[in-house]
N, C-alpha and C positions, 0 to 999 in steps of 0.2 A: 522755322528751323534755321534760316539764314540769320535771323535776329539773335538767336541763341548763340550761334557760332561767333557772330560779331561781338556779343557781350563777353564771351569767353576770351576772345582775342584782345578786346579792350582791357579786360581785367589783367591779362598776362602782361600787356604793355605797361599798365599802371604799376604792377608789382616789380617789373624790371626797372622802371624809372625810380621807384621808391628805394629799391635796393642800391641802385647806382648812386643816388644822392646820399644814402647812409654811408657808403664807402668814401664819398668825397668829403665827408665831414673832417674837420681838423682834428689833430691829435692833441689831447690835453696832457700837460705835465702835472703830476702831483706825486709827492713822495712823503713818507712818514718823517723823514729827516729834514724836511723843509717847511718853512712857515708860509709858503706862497704857492700859487698855482698859475698857470698860463696856458694858452693854446698855441700850438704850432700849426701854421696854415698848410704846410706840405710835409709829406713823409720824407722828403729829401734831407730834412734836419735830422742828424744822428747824434745821440748823446755820446760824449767822449769822457765826461767826468760825472759820476753819479754822487749825489749828496750822501754823507754819512753822519754818524753821531759826532765825529771829530770835526768835519768840515761840511757845513750846509751848502757849499757852493755847487753849482751845476754848470756844465759847459756842453755846447753843441757845435757842430760844424755843418755847413750847408754844402754837402757833397765833398768838397775839399776845403782845407783850412784857409787857403788863399781866396776861395770864392766867398767865404763868410764864416766867421768864428763868433760865437755868442757865449758870453759868460754872465752869471748873476753874482753880484757881491753885495753884502750888507755892510753899510757904514753907519757909524753912530755920530749924531750931532751932539756937540758939547752944549751945555746950557747956554742959551742966548746966541748960539751960532746960527748964522743964516745959511740957506742952501747955496747962495752965491759964493760964500766963503769956502764951502766944501768943494764946489766946482773949481774954484781957483787953486785949491790944494791939489786936486787931481791934475789940473792943467800944469802945475809946477813939475809934477812927476813926468809928464809927457814931453816936456820941453827938451829933453835929452835925446829924443828920437831924431834920427838923421832927417834933415829937411822938414822938420816940424813947422806947420803953419796952423795956427788956431783959426777956426771958422766961427760962424755966428752961433749964438745961443737962441733957442726958440722955446716958447712956452709949450707945454704938452698937457693934454688931458685925456685920460682913458678911465679905467676903473680907479686908478690913482693919478694924482696931479703931480706935475714936476716940470723939469726943464731938460731940453735936449742940448748937448754940447757936441759940435762937429769939429773935426780936425783932419789934416792930411799930413802924410810923412812918406819917406822913401825907405824901402826895404829890399835888399837884393836887386837893386836897380829897377824896382817896380814902384809905380805910384800907388800908394795905399791910402786908405782913409779909415776913420773911426767915427762912430756915432754912438754916443753914450746917453742913455736915458736915466736921469736922476729922478726917481719917483719916491715921494714921501709916503712911508708906511704909516707913521705917526709922528709926534713931535720930536722923538729922539732917534728914529731910524729912517735911513734912506736906502733904498735898493737901487743899485746901479746896474743897468742892463748894458753891457759893453759889446758892441758889434764892431768887428774890424774885418778888413778884407781888401782885395785889390779895388782901387777907386771905382772903376767902371762896373765891376761885378757887384760891389756893395750897393752902388746906386741903382742897379737893375733889380735888386731885391728889397729896395726901401719900403715898398708897400707891405712886405712881409715883416720887416723889422718893426714898422709902425703897428702892424696888427698884433704882433707878440706883445709889444709894450701896452697897447690898448687893453688887452685881455689880462695883463698881469695884475694879480690881486692877492690880498692876504686870505689865508684859509678861514673859513667860517668857524666860529667857536662852537664846540659841541655842547 
């Protein structure tokens, strides 16, 4: 009789743990108006801009915009243009930010390969930073995952930004 109670208790604990880990799973982003999917590691990421037929862009914030802002943009490479040239073009646009300082570039590999571009700037007397993941979808398209936020807060969620970029991929053809 004690063995049967123990088995029932063990089964209940197993079900509770299994249910808890199912709820701890990351949230996946997918939308009929986007060509890509990715996983969000925490429910703290809230969608602020939903893709539409007019604009396939998506945006999220991590709690508050200053804690972390994330947007996905699709850029087109001209024939023969290198990824490094596209990064330089984006850097040119950022140079007008107050206190802009370019950081280092890093190679990146997840579901898609590419390059990370880091930078810092000042906004409303706060030290801010940006971390852009340039991921090659194919020979003509690059997806830019733009993360910005207060420098220390963005640094604290870097494992999450890397996780989102690692899981970013093109939708499977049906």
